[in-house]
C-alpha positions in Angstrom: -17.6 -7.3 21.5 -17.2 -4.6 24.1 -16.1 -2.1 21.4 -19.1 -3.0 19.4 -21.5 -2.5 22.3 -20.0 0.7 23.7 -20.8 2.7 20.6 -24.5 2.6 20.9 -26.6 1.4 17.9 -23.9 1.6 15.3 -20.5 0.0 15.7 -17.4 2.1 15.4 -15.7 2.2 12.0 -12.6 0.4 13.4 -14.8 -2.5 14.5 -16.4 -2.7 11.1 -13.0 -2.5 9.4 -11.6 -5.2 11.6 -14.5 -7.5 10.9 -14.1 -6.8 7.2 -10.3 -7.5 7.4 -11.1 -10.8 9.2 -13.5 -11.8 6.4 -10.9 -10.9 3.8 -8.3 -13.0 5.6 -10.7 -15.9 5.5 -11.1 -15.5 1.7 -14.6 -14.1 2.0 -14.0 -11.0 0.0 -17.6 -10.4 -1.0 -18.7 -10.5 2.6 -15.9 -8.1 3.5 -17.2 -5.6 1.0 -20.7 -6.0 2.3 -19.5 -5.2 5.8 -17.4 -2.2 4.6 -20.4 -0.6 2.8 -22.2 -0.2 6.2 -20.1 2.9 7.0 -21.1 6.0 5.0 -18.7 7.1 2.3 -17.8 10.4 3.9 -16.9 8.7 7.2 -14.4 6.3 5.8 -10.9 7.0 7.1 -7.7 6.0 5.3 -7.2 2.7 7.1 -10.8 1.8 6.3 -10.1 2.7 2.6 -7.0 0.5 2.6 -9.1 -2.5 3.6 -11.7 -1.5 1.0 -9.0 -1.4 -1.7 -7.5 -4.7 -0.5 -10.9 -6.3 -0.8 -11.4 -4.9 -4.3 -7.9 -6.1 -5.4 -8.8 -9.5 -4.0 -11.7 -9.5 -6.5 -9.5 -8.3 -9.3 -11.2 -5.0 -9.4 -8.0 -2.9 -9.6 -9.6 0.2 -11.3 -12.1 0.5 -8.4 -9.3 0.0 -5.8 -7.3 2.8 -7.4 -10.3 5.2 -7.2 -10.8 4.2 -3.5 -7.1 4.9 -2.7 -7.1 8.2 -4.5 -10.1 9.3 -2.5 -8.2 8.3 0.6 -5.2 10.5 -0.4 -7.4 13.5 -0.7 -8.1 13.5 3.1 -4.9 12.0 4.4 -2.0 14.2 5.5 -0.5 11.8 8.0 -0.2 8.3 6.4 -0.4 9.1 2.7 2.8 7.1 2.2 0.9 3.9 2.9 -1.7 4.7 0.3 0.9 5.6 -2.3 2.6 2.2 -1.7 -0.7 0.4 -2.2 -1.1 2.3 -5.5 2.5 1.4 -6.5 1.7 -2.3 -5.8 -1.4 -2.2 -8.0 0.6 -0.6 -10.8 3.3 -3.3 -10.4 0.7 -6.1 -10.6 -0.4 -4.5 -13.9 3.1 -4.3 -15.1 3.0 -0.4 -15.2 6.5 0.0 -13.8 6.8 3.7 -14.6 3.8 4.5 -12.4 5.0 2.0 -9.8 8.2 4.0 -9.6 6.3 7.3 -9.5 4.0 6.3 -6.6 7.0 4.7 -4.7 9.1 7.8 -5.0 6.2 10.0 -3.9 5.7 7.7 -0.9 9.4 8.1 0.1 9.3 11.9 -0.4 6.1 12.3 1.6 7.5 10.2 4.4 10.8 12.1 4.5 8.9 15.4 4.5 6.5 14.3 7.2 8.8 12.3 9.4 12.4 13.3 8.4 13.4 9.7 7.7 13.7 7.6 4.5 10.9 5.2 3.9 12.0 1.6 3.3 8.9 0.5 1.5 9.2 3.4 -0.9 12.9 2.7 -1.6 12.1 -1.0 -2.1 9.4 -0.5 -4.7 11.4 2.3 -6.4 14.4 -0.1 -6.9 12.2 -2.9 -8.1 10.4 -0.6 -10.6 13.7 0.8 -11.8 15.0 -2.7 -12.4 11.9 -3.7 -14.3 12.4 -0.7 -16.6 15.9 -1.9 -17.3 17.6 0.8 -15.2 19.6 -1.8 -13.2 22.4 0.6 -12.2 20.0 3.1 -10.8 18.0 0.2 -9.2 21.2 -1.1 -7.5 22.0 2.4 -6.2 18.5 2.6 -4.7 18.8 -0.9 -3.2 22.2 0.1 -1.7 20.7 3.2 -0.1 17.9 1.0 1.3 20.5 -1.4 2.7 22.4 1.5 4.2 19.3 2.7 6.1 17.5 -0.6 6.7 20.1 -3.3 6.7 17.6 -6.0 7.6 14.7 -4.9 5.4 12.5 -7.8 4.4 13.3 -9.4 1.0 16.3 -6.9 0.6 18.7 -9.8 -0.3 16.2 -11.1 -2.8 15.9 -7.7 -4.4 19.6 -7.3 -4.7 20.0 -10.8 -6.2 17.2 -10.0 -8.7 18.8 -6.8 -9.8 22.2 -8.6 -10.2 20.6 -11.3 -12.3 19.0 -8.7 -14.6 22.4 -7.0 -15.0 24.1 -10.2 -16.3 
């Protein structure tokens, strides 16, 4: 409430985004979109766009979500890897595994260039996409690299088991 009151007549975009994220978590996706539309298009920062895209995805409006995320990337030189992973996930849901891999690899490369470290999410989605495309050996190599860097990465064991099952 204080954050809302301290900004004058219009709430700060992070307050609006948090409110929209709350509505989304409650399953009120249309209400979340209504809230998000109160911030002008040109003022929407990447984290705001992520919530907008998540709301659109919750309504099965994946094409619109992709457009929103691509707009976000045009302005984001700091956290682009997160946007790329969201795009990879949309492609995965649509069973477009080649684009899933492309976005995941781009996310990893961006993160390595920006932060000089490998990006676990990028590696995870790359391995999964490679496996789904029938490239299980390459998928296992990527999963092993992920394990070498992030031994306790969430769902890593499930990924490796899945790849092994596809190999048999």
